[in-house]
N, C-alpha and C positions, 0 to 999 in steps of 0.2 A: 612417832613424832616427825615433824617436817624437816627434811634436809634442805637447808637454804644456802649451803656453802659456808665458807669460813666467816668468822665474826667480822672480818675486815669488810664484808659486804655492807656493814652499817656505817662505814667511814663517812660517807656523804651526809649522813644524818646527824652524827655527833656534833657537828659544828653549829647546828641550828639551835636557836634560843627561843623559848616560848614568848609570845607577845602579850599574853594576858598575865597578871591582871592589869587593868587600866588605872591611871591616876584618877582620883575623884576630886570633884570640886568641893568648895567649902561646905555646901549643904549635904554632902555625902553622895550626890549623884555622879555618875560617870562623866568624864570629860568629853566622851564621844569623839575623841580625836582619832581619825583613821590612821592606820599604820603605814601610810603610803611611802614614807621615807625609809622604812625598814623592809627590805625585800625578804627577810627571813620568814619562812612558813613551815608549818608542821604537817606531818603525814600520820594519819591515824586509821584505826580499824574498829568497827563495831563488833561486839562480842557477846555471844551466849555459848556455853560449852556444847559441843556436838551431841553428846549423849544425854544431856539434861535439858537442853533448850532453855525455856524460860523458867524451869523449875529448879534452877541451880542453887538458889538460896536455901531451899529446903533439902535438896539432895546435893550436898556440897562435897565435891571431890577435890581436895586441896592438891593432890599430886597431879591430877589431870590439868587443873587450872595453872599450876606452876609451869608445867611443860608447855602449855599453850602460850603463856606470857613469854617464856624463853624463846619459843619459835617466832613469835611476833617481833621480838627484839632482834633476833638473828636476821629476820627478813628485812629489817631496816625501818621499822615503825617507831615513831616517837610517842604516840598517844594511843590509848585504848579507851573506848567509850563503853560504859557498863550501865545496866538498867536495874534500879532497885524497885521491885514491884511492891506497891502499897499494901496489897493483901498479904504479903509475906511479912513485912516489917511491922504492920499494925493489924494483926488478924482480928483483934477485938477492939472496940472503941476505947481509946485512951490507954491501951496496953501494948507496949512494944515487945517484940520478940528479941530479947537481948542477944540470943545466939546469932540471929541474922545481922544485927549491928556489929557484932564481933567479927563475923565473917567478912563484912564489908571493909572493916578496918584492916583485916589481914590481907584482903585483896589489894588494897591500895599500897600497903607496905611491900607486898610481894612484887607488885608492878614496879615499884621504885627500885628494888634490887636488880631488876632487869633493865633499868634506865628508861622506864615508861612513865609518862604522866597519865593521869586518869581524868576523863570527863564523866561525871556521874549524873545520870538522868534519874531524878529522885522520885517525883510523883508519877510513876509509871502505872497507868490504868488502861492503856490502849496499846495493842501490839498486833501487827499483821492483820488488821481489820477486825479485831475482836476486843470486847471489853473484858477487863480483868479487875473489876472493882471489888473491894471488900464487901462482904454481905451487909455489914452495918451501914453502908451508904444508903440503902433502901431507896434508891432513885433520887436522892437529894442532889441539889445543884452545887457544884463546886464554885460557881460564880455568884450565885444569889443567896445561898444558905450560909448565914454568918457563922453558926457553930461549925459547919464543915470546913469553911474557909480557915477558921482558927485552928482546926486540926491539921490542915495543910501547912499552915505557918509553923505550928509546933513541930511537925515532922521535919520540915526543912531546917529549922533551927537546931534540932537534936542531931541530925546527920552532920551538919556543918560543924557543930561543936565537937562531935566525936572524931571527925577527920581533920580538925584544926591542926595545922603544922605539917600535915602529910602532903604527898605530891599530887594534890588535886588541882588540875589545871583550871577547871571551872565546874560549876554546878548548872546542869540543865534543869529548869523547873519541872519539865515533864514532856516527853516526846509526843508530838501531834495531839496535844490535849484538846484542841478545838473539835477533833473528830469524835471524842468520847460522848459529846452531846451536841451533834451537828445542828439540829433545829434551834437550839438555844444559843450556841456560840455565834451562829451566823446573824443573829439579831442584836448582838452586843454592839454598843457604840465604841468609837475610838477612845472616848473619855473613860468609859467603864473598863476597857482593857488596860488602858494606861494605869488606872488606879489599882487594878488587880495585880498587874506586874509590880507596881511600886510596893505594895504591902508584902507580897511574897518574897521579893528581892531583899526587902528590909529584914525579913525573918532569917534568911540565909546569913546576912551580915551581922545579925545579933549573935549567931553561933560562931561566926568567923569573920571579924571585921575586914580581913584582907581578901576575902573570897571574891571571885569573879562569878557573875550570874548571867546566864544566857537563856534563851528560849529556842528550842529546835522544833521546826515544823516543816510541813511540805509546802509546795508552791501555791496552795490555795489562798494564802494571805496576800502574797504579792500579786496574785491575779484578781484580788478584790472580792473574794468570796466571803471574807470575814474581816474583822478589824484587828487581827493579830498581825499587824503590819509594822515594819521597822519605823515608820513615821511616829508611832505611838510608844516606842520602846526606850524612852528617855531614862528609865530606871535601870535598864539592863546594860551590861558591858558589851554584849554582842548578840546578834541573832543568827540562827542557823537555818539553812535552806537545804532541801533535798533535790537530787538530780536523777530522776528516773524517767526516761523517755516514755515508757508505757503509760504513765499516769500524768503526763504533762498536759496542761490546759491548752497547748498550742497546736493541737492536731498534727502531730509529727508523723511523717511518712513511715518510719521504721526505726529500729535501733541503729541501723547502719546508715541512715540518711545524714546529709550534711547539716540539716537543721538540728538533728539530735545531738551530734557531737559539739555543736556550738551552744547548746542549751545551758550547760553548767557555768561556763564563763559569763554568759548573760545574767544568770540568776545571782552569781557572786557579785558582779558589777552593780546590778540593780540594788541588792540589799546593802552594799557598801556605800551607796549614795547617801544613806542616812546614818552611817556609823560603822563600827567594826562588824564584820560578818564572817561566817565560816560555812563550809559545805559539810554538814554533819552526816549525810548519807549520800552515797553516789554508787551507781551500778546499773545493770540492765537486767530486767526480767524478760523472759521469753526470748532470750538471745543465745546463740551458739557461743562457745567459749572464745573463739577467735574474734567474733564480732564485738563481744564485751571487752576483750583485750584492746582492740583498736579504739573503742570508745573511751576507755580509761586513759590510754596513752595520750589521746588528744585533749580530753576534757580536764584532766588534773592540772597540767601547766597553765591552761587558759584560766582556770579558777584562781590559781595563785596569782597570776598576773593581774587579774581584775580585782584583787584585794582580799580574797579568802585567806584568813589567818591560819586556817587548818582545813585540810580535806580528809574526810574520814570515810573510808570505803565500807560498803555493806556487802558482805560481812566476812568474818575470818574463815569459817569452815562449814561445809555441808553438814546437815544434821542427820543423826541416826535415830533420834527420838521420834516416836509416833504420837506423842501427847499433843494436846492443843497448844498453839493454834494450828499445828501441822496436820491433824486429822482432817480438818475441813479445808486446809490450804496446803495440799500435798506438795505442790511445786515450789512453795516457799522454802523447802528443805534443801534446795540445790543451788544456792546463790553464793557459796563461799569462794574465797580465793584458793582454798585447798579442798580436796575432796574428803570423803568420809574416812579414808585411810591415811590422811595426812600428806598426800602427794600434791605438790603444787600444780595448779592449773596455769594456762597461759596468762590469765589475768594478773597473777602475782608478778610475773616477769614484766608485764606492761606497767604496773604500778611502780616497780623499781626503775624501769626505764624512764618514766616521767620524772621521778625524783632525781635521778642522775642527770637528766637533761637540765632540770632547773638548777641543781647545785653547780653544774658546770658553767653557769653564767657568772660565777664568782661574785664580783662587786657590782655587777650591772644592775640597773634599776629601770623601771618603765620610763620611757621618754615622755615629756609633756604632751598631752593630747592636743590635737588640732581641732577637735570638735567635742561639744557636749551634747548628749541626748537628754533633753529635759524630761523629768518624770513628774507627773502631777501628784500632789498629796491627796490621799483619799479623803473624801468629804462625805462620810457616811451619815453624819448628823443632819445634813441639809438635803439629803436625797429625797426627791419627790417627782411628780410628773413633769416638773419644770426641768429637771436635770437628767431625765431618762426618756427624752422625747423619741418619737418614732424615727428610727434610723441612726440613733446615737452609736458611735463606734466603741469598741472595746479597747481602752487604753493599754491594758496589759499585752494584748496581742499586737497592738501597734508598736509598742516599745520593742518587742522581740523582732518584728520585721525591720524596724529601723536599725537595730543592731546587725541584722543579716545584711541589709543593703549597704550600710557603712563598711562592714567587713568585706563584702564583695568588691566595693570600690577602693579598698585598701586605704581608708581614711582612719587614722588613729583617733580613737574616741574613748570617752568615759561616760558615766551616767551621773546626772546631777539632779538633786531635789530642788534646786533653785538656781537662778542666774547668778553666777559667781561674781565676786567683786571685780575681778579681772578676767572676764570670760575669754575663751579662745576665739579663733578667727571665724568659726562656724558654730551656730546654735541650731539644733534640730529639735523641733517640737512636733512629734508625730501624733496626728489625730487628737489635737488638744481639746479636752472636754469643756473647759470653761475659762474664758478670758476675763481676768479681773482688771480693774482700772490701774492698779499698781503695777501689775505685770505688763500691761499694755504700754504704760509709760516707760517702764524699764527697757522693754524691747525697742521702742521708738528711739530712746537715747542710745542704745547699743548700736542700732543700724546707722543712725545719723553720724555716729563717731567712727564709722567705717566697718562695722561688723556685717556678716552675712547671715541671714536667717532663713532656714527652711521651715515652713509651717504648713501643716495640713489640718483642716478643721475636723474635729471629732463629733460635733453636733452642729445643726444648721444655724441656730441663733447664738447660743453661748460660746460656740467654738469660733465664731467669726471674729477675726482680729481687729476689724475696723478699717475704714477706707484709707486712712493715712498709711498704715502698714502695707496693706495688700494692693493699694492702687485701684480698687474696684468698689462699686456701690452694690450693696445687697438690696435687690429690688423685690424679690418674691421667693416663694418656694414652689416646687413642683413635686408631686408624689408619683414615684415610679415603681413599677414592679421589678422583681429580680430579673436581670437579663445581662447578656453579653453585650459589651459596647466596644466598638473599634476606636482605638486611640492613634492619632497621627502625630508624629514628631518629625518635622521636615519631610523627608521621603520615606521614613520608616514607619511601619504599622505594628501595633500591638493589639492584643485583645484583653479586655478586663471585665470580669464578672462582678457586678455590683449587687449588693443585697437590696431588697425592697426597702424603700424609705424616702424621706424628704431630701431633695437636693436643692442646692442654692441656685437661684437665678441671679446672675451677676451682670453688671454693666461696667466694663473697664473704663476708668477715668484717666489714669496715667500708665497703668501696667500694660505690658504686651504679652500675648499668648505664646508660650514656649511649646505647649502641647495642647491639642484639642481632641474632642471626640469627633468622629466623622461627621456628625450633624452640625458641628460648629461650636458647641459649648466648650469653654476652657477647662482643661484638666490641670494645667499648670501655668501660672502667671509669674512674670518677673517684673519687679517694681524697684526703681531707684529712689532711695530716700537719703538725702544728705550725701555722705560719702560711702554709704553701704547699699546693699541689695537685699530685697526680700523675694524669696521664691514661695509662692502661695498656691496650694492646691485646695480647691473647694470640695474635693473628693476625699473621703476617708481612705486614702490610698493604702497606707500601711496595714490598716485593719483588714481591708479587702484582700490583701496578699498573704494573710496568715492562714494558709490552707495548704494541703498536700501538693507539693510540686509547683505552686504558683510563683514563688519568688525566683525560681530558676527557669520558669517557662519563657520569660522574656527578660532582656537585660534592663530591668527597672533601675538597677543600681547606677545607670548612666545619669539619672536625674540627680542623685547625690554627688556623683563625681563632678558634674557640671557646677553644682553649687560650691563644691570645694575649690574648683579651679577659679570660680568667680571671687572666692575669698582669698585667692593668692596662695593657697596651700600647695606645697610641693608634695607630690605623690611618688616617692622613690620606688615603690613596688608595683607601679601600674602595669608593668610588663608581665606580672604573674596573673594566672587565671583567677576568676572569682572564687574558685573552690579553695584557694590557699588563703588562710587567715594570717595576717602579718601583725604581730604584737611587737611594736617598736621599742628599742632599748637604747640606753646609753651606759657605757662603762665609766670607770673613774676618770678616764682621760677624755671623756666626751666622744669616744668613738661610737658612731651609730651602728646599730645592729638590729636584729629582730629574732623573735621566735617565729618560725614558719611552720604552720600546721596545715597539712594537706588533707582537707576533709573529703576530697573527691576520690573517685575510683580510677583516675587516669594518672599515668606517670608524668611528672612535670620536669622540664628542663628549661632554664632561662638564664640570662646574664643580667645581673644587677650591679651597677656601679663597677663594672669591669670584672666581677667575680661570678663564677658559675654557681647556679643553684640546681641541685638535683634532688628531687623528692619523689620517692615511690608513693603509690596510693596509700592513703590513711596513715601517713608517716609524718614525723616531726623532726626538726633539727634547729640549731641556732646558727645564725648567719651574721657575719661582721663585715663591714665595708673594708676594713684593713685586717689582715691576718694578725692574730694576737699571739705573742710568744707564750708557748706552753698552754694554749687554749685547749679546753675540753668541750667541744661543741655539741656532742651528742653521746648518748649511751650506746653501747654495742647493740645492734638490732637483735630483737628477740626472734626466736624461731617462729616461722609463720607456716601454717598448714596450707596445703594446696588449695587454691581458690579463695583464700582469706583476703 
């Protein structure tokens, strides 16, 4: 059993209060009110027993599970995520294994004795890249076969009824369900997914009217690979996202790269733009212990800051079992926070460090953002050759690059699914795929009233914002091959590789060129409209920069910084290097501060507002403009191996 120190190591966790369940509206649907005013967040861990792996409901070892739950509690966790495999609980069509249901009830009750809430993933048919469906599925569709869908609803209702009143924090409909039938789920429309979620969530609530229902999946939905997107999750209380650099769609350089450790905060912020969200799996595959430890220490507080109501680490312990899925995926056995002998790895100390850092903020909350990064709602139902023209940009990659550039420029920002009623000083619309008339008018009004807009076009025709906004006339298109092009900004030169595609041929009418290609075509235009300013790039800049090393190759973040300065935004952390992420805070007395996350490999020393900042490589701490009485600004640094 793991030795985690005295039970007082859990002190920072006991004060936390779960944020779910959500209030529901009169029709029974969730209010979808983000928990932004409540800084409380949960720390969780995913769990299969080491010796049994995914076979634990059939080979159930109560003594071992009780010991594991106690060790998780001692280590400071609030929440454990457990997976109920459909083939175990309903081995024959219409017949439940009562012993498995009893074991699930015991698990939840035992977790409660250790102070742990439970997130139960119910319709588990997919794990570690393999299908584990009951034989009686016979290849039928969980989405289109009505009898099978009714069986899913019956199981969800039965499980919720059995666990009603227990310490179940939420029910996950089923982990990564889209991957169980990828060819089919990638073709589902948003309306179909929305209805499927509605019917399954209703089944859970028939079993337990107070239950919270979520869907956990990987980043494919946010990247637009299917319709399991938060925009369609009206019937759910929250959505879960995964944070694994190895399988990210953003072409990350390595687990140790700056873009990797910024990934999870981005995913949490993106999902939270549509409602409550959590990070249900986080970790590194193919990484040394110290590299994953650094990753977790940086990514976890960023995820909480950006709205994740819980961060659940993958996973508790390395596996000793050789059964499937580990026979075919041998390296999946070695991703625990503790090893096979129960000895803690550096990753566990990193998780505890991140939680202590967050708890040390006391009553501080995220400061109001100075910029919104606008996220387009997926329009899968209307996709055609008109919306996927040659050279159209990838909105998901563009949003990630926008997050990187804003972070490097130290612009406090959030993610928004629409222009807010009272928008901040700067709106960033990266590689916008389709300009509607209503959005166009909303942006015109925003700029005329004094707002600053950064806008880059994601497609030649639909992405063009109109002459009034950008101060230029769209005259033609030109088809170009993939090539490197030189960009000139004043006396400074950059190089940009653009993919093959159609580019806009513009004639400025009121705008002036801030940056040009060496041949003279504008890369960035500035246009005054009313009391505000529009910065317009006819190039899908953010999408083009979403590749290994590109966002750090040249200081492209200067474009965003200049837009922020034009908006009159104060950048108090501009003296810090771009590798340091600044997550701005306010305490109860409105004292400004920040979480400072050094994603780089260089030691950082700077003076901010008269106070010194010292940050080792890949380290984090809290900073306040005025020293706080009794402040606890950081956890004790964990032991670092040579060269980590």
